[in-house]
TORPA-4810 file (N, C-alpha, C, O; in nm, 3 decimals):
<nodes>
NODE_1_2.152_0.642_-3.051_2.067_0.702_-3.151_2.033_0.846_-3.113_2.033_0.862_-2.991_Q
NODE_2_2.008_0.943_-3.177_1.959_1.100_-3.087_1.821_1.138_-3.202_1.839_1.174_-3.319_V
NODE_3_1.737_1.127_-3.162_1.604_1.185_-3.181_1.609_1.371_-3.141_1.644_1.418_-3.033_Q
NODE_4_1.576_1.427_-3.228_1.536_1.546_-3.266_1.435_1.595_-3.317_1.418_1.563_-3.435_L
NODE_5_1.323_1.696_-3.250_1.175_1.741_-3.223_1.191_1.887_-3.257_1.238_1.956_-3.167_V
NODE_6_1.161_1.946_-3.372_1.139_2.086_-3.361_1.021_2.138_-3.385_0.939_2.083_-3.458_E
NODE_7_0.999_2.267_-3.316_0.853_2.337_-3.343_0.931_2.477_-3.334_1.046_2.518_-3.344_S
NODE_8_0.822_2.520_-3.313_0.806_2.702_-3.373_0.781_2.764_-3.452_0.754_2.884_-3.440_G
NODE_9_0.781_2.677_-3.590_0.808_2.774_-3.702_0.644_2.783_-3.736_0.560_2.715_-3.675_G
NODE_10_0.608_2.887_-3.853_0.470_2.931_-3.901_0.498_3.014_-3.958_0.612_3.047_-3.993_G
NODE_11_0.377_3.075_-3.986_0.360_3.256_-4.081_0.369_3.346_-4.000_0.301_3.364_-3.899_L
NODE_12_0.471_3.419_-4.050_0.488_3.570_-3.983_0.519_3.714_-4.140_0.553_3.724_-4.258_V
NODE_13_0.493_3.765_-4.065_0.481_3.886_-4.180_0.649_3.961_-4.184_0.733_3.954_-4.094_Q
NODE_14_0.658_4.012_-4.281_0.802_4.075_-4.321_0.839_4.138_-4.203_0.752_4.209_-4.153_P
NODE_15_0.974_4.129_-4.131_0.962_4.229_-4.034_0.965_4.160_-3.914_1.046_4.175_-3.823_G
NODE_16_0.849_4.065_-3.921_0.834_4.013_-3.762_0.950_3.898_-3.734_1.048_3.858_-3.796_G
NODE_17_0.882_3.865_-3.600_0.998_3.761_-3.522_0.889_3.625_-3.526_0.767_3.628_-3.536_S
NODE_18_0.991_3.490_-3.514_0.963_3.395_-3.441_1.070_3.326_-3.392_1.183_3.349_-3.435_L
NODE_19_1.043_3.217_-3.279_1.132_3.141_-3.211_1.080_3.024_-3.292_0.968_2.997_-3.336_R
NODE_20_1.241_2.939_-3.301_1.235_2.829_-3.332_1.315_2.710_-3.219_1.433_2.728_-3.188_L
NODE_21_1.234_2.584_-3.162_1.281_2.517_-3.062_1.320_2.362_-3.136_1.267_2.299_-3.227_F
NODE_22_1.434_2.336_-3.051_1.407_2.161_-3.099_1.438_2.138_-2.934_1.474_2.216_-2.845_C
NODE_23_1.399_1.956_-2.937_1.417_1.894_-2.834_1.484_1.799_-2.874_1.458_1.729_-2.972_Q
NODE_24_1.607_1.787_-2.773_1.708_1.638_-2.823_1.680_1.537_-2.726_1.665_1.570_-2.608_A
NODE_25_1.669_1.399_-2.769_1.667_1.282_-2.684_1.768_1.203_-2.706_1.871_1.235_-2.765_S
NODE_26_1.741_1.090_-2.657_1.815_0.960_-2.683_1.951_0.969_-2.630_1.958_1.016_-2.516_G
NODE_27_2.079_0.929_-2.697_2.228_0.968_-2.653_2.279_1.085_-2.691_2.343_1.123_-2.789_S
NODE_28_2.223_1.151_-2.561_2.241_1.299_-2.575_2.425_1.340_-2.564_2.497_1.432_-2.602_I
NODE_29_2.445_1.194_-2.479_2.639_1.254_-2.431_2.681_1.253_-2.564_2.778_1.327_-2.579_N
NODE_30_2.631_1.177_-2.702_2.699_1.188_-2.836_2.694_1.359_-2.902_2.743_1.381_-3.013_S
NODE_31_2.644_1.447_-2.837_2.589_1.542_-2.899_2.707_1.655_-2.864_2.743_1.659_-2.747_I
NODE_32_2.757_1.729_-2.941_2.859_1.791_-2.913_2.851_1.923_-2.968_2.900_2.025_-2.919_Y
NODE_33_2.773_1.911_-3.097_2.733_2.036_-3.195_2.572_2.005_-3.219_2.515_1.898_-3.237_A
NODE_34_2.518_2.154_-3.210_2.331_2.148_-3.244_2.306_2.272_-3.301_2.305_2.377_-3.236_L
NODE_35_2.286_2.260_-3.429_2.246_2.355_-3.529_2.139_2.361_-3.596_2.078_2.254_-3.593_G
NODE_36_2.072_2.469_-3.679_1.969_2.465_-3.746_2.043_2.500_-3.888_2.139_2.573_-3.912_W
NODE_37_1.955_2.415_-3.979_1.994_2.446_-4.182_1.854_2.459_-4.191_1.765_2.434_-4.109_Y
NODE_38_1.852_2.509_-4.325_1.750_2.580_-4.376_1.746_2.482_-4.527_1.841_2.418_-4.571_R
NODE_39_1.611_2.492_-4.590_1.625_2.432_-4.733_1.477_2.479_-4.817_1.366_2.438_-4.781_Q
NODE_40_1.490_2.544_-4.901_1.362_2.538_-4.997_1.390_2.437_-5.137_1.498_2.395_-5.178_V
NODE_41_1.269_2.418_-5.185_1.257_2.361_-5.285_1.356_2.364_-5.406_1.365_2.478_-5.453_P
NODE_42_1.422_2.282_-5.462_1.556_2.256_-5.520_1.693_2.335_-5.553_1.766_2.356_-5.650_G
NODE_43_1.683_2.380_-5.360_1.848_2.402_-5.354_1.859_2.310_-5.256_1.770_2.232_-5.221_K
NODE_44_2.010_2.322_-5.197_2.069_2.274_-5.105_2.065_2.284_-4.983_2.095_2.399_-4.950_Q
NODE_45_2.038_2.200_-4.873_2.017_2.271_-4.730_2.167_2.327_-4.676_2.279_2.278_-4.690_R
NODE_46_2.130_2.428_-4.623_2.190_2.548_-4.580_2.234_2.572_-4.424_2.142_2.577_-4.342_E
NODE_47_2.338_2.584_-4.390_2.368_2.604_-4.282_2.300_2.742_-4.222_2.313_2.843_-4.291_L
NODE_48_2.214_2.751_-4.073_2.177_2.911_-4.067_2.262_2.916_-3.956_2.351_2.998_-3.978_V
NODE_49_2.273_2.861_-3.844_2.342_2.875_-3.687_2.347_2.718_-3.646_2.273_2.621_-3.663_A
NODE_50_2.506_2.749_-3.565_2.514_2.604_-3.512_2.609_2.652_-3.346_2.698_2.737_-3.339_V
NODE_51_2.565_2.586_-3.257_2.650_2.632_-3.117_2.684_2.479_-3.082_2.615_2.378_-3.097_I
NODE_52_2.833_2.497_-3.024_2.906_2.391_-2.942_2.899_2.368_-2.839_2.857_2.456_-2.765_T
NODE_53_2.934_2.250_-2.786_2.903_2.212_-2.634_2.971_2.335_-2.552_2.958_2.354_-2.431_S
NODE_54_3.027_2.395_-2.619_3.151_2.466_-2.540_3.087_2.578_-2.563_3.133_2.672_-2.499_G
NODE_55_2.959_2.617_-2.660_2.915_2.748_-2.663_3.013_2.825_-2.779_3.034_2.945_-2.763_G
NODE_56_3.058_2.771_-2.870_3.110_2.840_-3.012_2.994_2.843_-3.097_2.914_2.749_-3.093_T
NODE_57_2.976_2.942_-3.177_2.890_2.956_-3.215_2.900_3.019_-3.351_2.970_3.120_-3.361_T
NODE_58_2.839_2.971_-3.457_2.882_3.000_-3.614_2.780_3.022_-3.665_2.688_2.945_-3.638_T
NODE_59_2.763_3.109_-3.738_2.631_3.169_-3.827_2.665_3.173_-3.952_2.785_3.174_-3.980_Y
NODE_60_2.548_3.176_-4.072_2.556_3.228_-4.211_2.530_3.368_-4.214_2.462_3.417_-4.124_A
NODE_61_2.578_3.443_-4.314_2.604_3.599_-4.291_2.445_3.639_-4.312_2.409_3.747_-4.267_D
NODE_62_2.359_3.564_-4.373_2.271_3.628_-4.373_2.152_3.587_-4.229_2.033_3.620_-4.227_S
NODE_63_2.208_3.527_-4.144_2.162_3.525_-4.006_2.237_3.625_-3.905_2.178_3.675_-3.809_A
NODE_64_2.323_3.641_-3.925_2.394_3.745_-3.847_2.348_3.879_-3.787_2.304_3.977_-3.847_K
NODE_65_2.365_3.863_-3.676_2.263_4.001_-3.654_2.127_4.029_-3.599_2.080_4.126_-3.540_G
NODE_66_2.072_3.897_-3.643_1.899_3.894_-3.664_1.848_3.737_-3.595_1.739_3.736_-3.538_R
NODE_67_1.905_3.645_-3.601_1.897_3.538_-3.531_1.989_3.512_-3.408_2.097_3.571_-3.414_F
NODE_68_1.972_3.448_-3.315_2.050_3.435_-3.240_2.029_3.285_-3.158_1.922_3.251_-3.109_T
NODE_69_2.187_3.183_-3.151_2.103_3.096_-3.108_2.179_3.047_-3.016_2.301_3.064_-3.012_I
NODE_70_2.103_2.975_-2.927_2.149_2.915_-2.767_2.090_2.793_-2.735_1.992_2.750_-2.796_S
NODE_71_2.149_2.727_-2.630_2.150_2.583_-2.622_2.130_2.554_-2.489_2.222_2.609_-2.430_R
NODE_72_2.039_2.480_-2.387_2.048_2.427_-2.283_2.084_2.283_-2.235_1.998_2.196_-2.221_D
NODE_73_2.238_2.263_-2.205_2.278_2.177_-2.228_2.224_2.063_-2.103_2.256_1.944_-2.098_N
NODE_74_2.133_2.137_-2.005_2.104_2.040_-1.925_1.977_1.944_-1.977_1.960_1.823_-1.987_V
NODE_75_1.901_2.057_-2.004_1.774_2.015_-2.095_1.782_1.947_-2.225_1.697_1.870_-2.268_K
NODE_76_1.890_1.980_-2.285_1.922_1.924_-2.388_1.796_2.008_-2.517_1.727_1.959_-2.606_M
NODE_77_1.812_2.139_-2.472_1.715_2.231_-2.605_1.797_2.312_-2.645_1.877_2.368_-2.570_T
NODE_78_1.787_2.331_-2.780_1.800_2.408_-2.869_1.721_2.581_-2.878_1.607_2.576_-2.832_L
NODE_79_1.746_2.669_-2.909_1.679_2.772_-2.958_1.688_2.851_-3.034_1.799_2.905_-3.038_T
NODE_80_1.581_2.903_-3.135_1.642_3.004_-3.233_1.536_3.111_-3.229_1.420_3.109_-3.268_L
NODE_81_1.614_3.214_-3.166_1.482_3.390_-3.237_1.534_3.424_-3.308_1.652_3.457_-3.297_P
NODE_82_1.449_3.433_-3.437_1.469_3.492_-3.578_1.378_3.671_-3.573_1.258_3.694_-3.556_M
NODE_83_1.466_3.746_-3.589_1.419_3.879_-3.615_1.389_3.925_-3.756_1.411_3.855_-3.854_N
NODE_84_1.332_4.056_-3.761_1.372_4.092_-3.876_1.373_4.037_-4.014_1.451_4.059_-4.107_R
NODE_85_1.212_3.921_-3.997_1.259_3.800_-4.092_1.208_3.888_-4.202_1.140_3.991_-4.199_L
NODE_86_1.273_3.804_-4.323_1.222_3.831_-4.480_1.224_3.747_-4.552_1.310_3.660_-4.538_K
NODE_87_1.122_3.741_-4.663_1.108_3.687_-4.789_1.202_3.550_-4.742_1.177_3.447_-4.679_H
NODE_88_1.334_3.613_-4.815_1.425_3.506_-4.809_1.437_3.425_-4.733_1.505_3.326_-4.762_A
NODE_89_1.377_3.436_-4.611_1.408_3.340_-4.486_1.286_3.217_-4.485_1.280_3.126_-4.402_D
NODE_90_1.212_3.236_-4.575_1.074_3.129_-4.593_1.169_2.999_-4.649_1.243_2.993_-4.747_T
NODE_91_1.136_2.902_-4.549_1.231_2.787_-4.573_1.171_2.642_-4.500_1.077_2.641_-4.421_A
NODE_92_1.236_2.539_-4.537_1.149_2.407_-4.441_1.330_2.440_-4.346_1.430_2.470_-4.411_V
NODE_93_1.329_2.423_-4.161_1.449_2.429_-4.078_1.415_2.330_-4.009_1.309_2.303_-3.952_Y
NODE_94_1.550_2.258_-4.019_1.595_2.174_-4.005_1.718_2.147_-3.837_1.829_2.198_-3.840_Y
NODE_95_1.679_2.079_-3.734_1.759_2.090_-3.624_1.841_1.990_-3.656_1.792_1.890_-3.709_C
NODE_96_1.970_1.997_-3.631_2.064_1.905_-3.617_2.182_1.875_-3.558_2.255_1.974_-3.561_T
NODE_97_2.243_1.761_-3.493_2.350_1.705_-3.414_2.477_1.674_-3.483_2.479_1.587_-3.570_A
NODE_98_2.551_1.720_-3.460_2.655_1.708_-3.534_2.692_1.713_-3.643_2.767_1.633_-3.698_N
NODE_99_2.619_1.856_-3.709_2.696_1.891_-3.854_2.645_1.783_-3.935_2.719_1.727_-4.015_Y
NODE_100_2.476_1.736_-3.916_2.424_1.670_-4.039_2.410_1.533_-3.966_2.313_1.473_-4.011_G
NODE_101_2.484_1.454_-3.857_2.487_1.356_-3.803_2.309_1.294_-3.797_2.273_1.180_-3.826_G
NODE_102_2.234_1.390_-3.758_2.088_1.334_-3.738_2.026_1.470_-3.706_2.069_1.560_-3.635_Q
NODE_103_1.919_1.461_-3.775_1.825_1.543_-3.829_1.669_1.566_-3.775_1.588_1.479_-3.808_W
NODE_104_1.633_1.652_-3.714_1.434_1.662_-3.686_1.389_1.641_-3.835_1.464_1.625_-3.932_G
NODE_105_1.261_1.644_-3.833_1.168_1.677_-3.914_1.170_1.763_-4.019_1.177_1.748_-4.141_Q
NODE_106_1.162_1.879_-3.926_1.166_1.988_-4.005_1.054_2.065_-3.985_0.944_2.010_-3.993_G
NODE_107_1.063_2.218_-3.955_0.964_2.290_-3.885_0.955_2.400_-4.069_1.054_2.438_-4.132_T
NODE_108_0.826_2.420_-4.104_0.869_2.526_-4.222_0.788_2.682_-4.103_0.708_2.696_-4.011_Q
NODE_109_0.887_2.773_-4.200_0.878_2.892_-4.211_0.843_2.958_-4.306_0.908_2.944_-4.410_V
NODE_110_0.724_3.057_-4.304_0.672_3.143_-4.402_0.684_3.278_-4.365_0.626_3.319_-4.264_T
NODE_111_0.779_3.377_-4.463_0.749_3.512_-4.402_0.679_3.564_-4.565_0.723_3.553_-4.680_V
NODE_112_0.573_3.613_-4.517_0.466_3.662_-4.617_0.376_3.727_-4.551_0.310_3.690_-4.454_S
NODE_113_0.374_3.868_-4.632_0.218_3.957_-4.612_0.115_3.934_-4.671_0.015_4.001_-4.649_S
</nodes>
């Protein structure tokens, strides 16, 4: 079993930046992909960015050029710096292992003036 704990969400003005963190623990040898999804009320959870153990990354179009996903395979941490944030980025952000195999509890990101 893998446990995921997110941190780093909060309130930021449009155009600002936040950095999300995720710490994985437990059966970390079973993790081949770590990523971020987000969800707003009434909508499906959507992919933001994913990175495999080999370093291959996938981004949603909305994240390209503004967000950069990275991972530390020794510390088993995942980081997502988010820049030039927009109102549309407001959501609960979830850390996930293996494309939804395990989920963290989520962290709220609110972009508002």
